[in-house]
C-alpha positions, 0 to 999 in steps of 0.5 A: 297817732302821735301817741302811737308814734311816741310809744313806738319810738320810746320802745325803740330807744329802750331796746336799742339805747340809740338816741335817734329814736328820741327826736321823733319821740319828742316831736310826737309829744309836742304835736299832741298838744297842738293837735288837741287844741286844733281838734277842740276848735273844730268841735267847738260849734258841735251840739255835743261839744261838752261830751266831745271835750270830755273825751278829748280831755281824757285822752290828753290826761292819759297821755300826760300820765303815760309820759310822766309815769312811764315814758319819761322815767323809763327813758331816763333809766335807759340813759343811765344804762347807757352810761353805766353799761349795766345789763340791758336785758335786766333793765328791759325785764324790769320795764316789762314786769312793771307794765306801767305804760301798757296799763295806761295806754290800755285805758284809751283802747276799745276792743273791736268785734271779732268779725271787724278784727278779722277784716282789719287783719286781712286788709292790713296783712301786707303791712303787718307781715314785714313788721312781724318778720322784723320783730322776729329777727330782732327777738332772735338776736336776744335769744342767746342771751336769754338762754345763757342767763337761764342756763346760768341761773339754773346751774347756780341754783342746783349746784348750790343744792347739790353741794348742800346735800353732799355736805349734809350726807357726809355727816348725816347718813339719812341723806340718800345717794338717790337724792343727790343723783336726782339733782344731777339728773335735773341739771342734765335734763334742764340743760337739754331743755334750755339748749333746745328752746326756740323762739315762738311767735304766738300772737300780734297785738294790733292797734288801729288809730281812727282819725 
């Protein structure tokens, strides 16, 4: 559970940049070592203790790897974003594209059967639904910035192509006016599509922690 708390608070800090997420993150990090030591004492008299120890060690190793390779560097990078005022959106895109933390955490997860998953979702629906509402509300706040970025990039790229073709047509009669008009049509149609784009909730990933 401590690793899940770490991941949740890490994500909160990366998205918002608010240091209030770092204290529970650090507390959860310190608790992992304490709990693993206590867990080993509990299973020390087990007949299969070597097998259990191996699994515990794997969890601890992956937890350390996640912290050193993903969480710590990303948190430090977010601190720099706070200092310099660079684009938070661009930073988050980079984190998501690297996907380092998720890849490491996935090694600790085991998929459940569909029937079990359906039962879990049904049982936890009252807890999950409010979280989904909060997530959608937070995501909605990012939509305008994402659309503005997409619109700007599209216009910049097509405007450069439009200027290139227009200049080329002035010295090369083989460049047809239809080619230039096509770029203009693309600009208009893509602008309409981007402006009409809406946030769509497609899936939720649920991690169930068993003690």
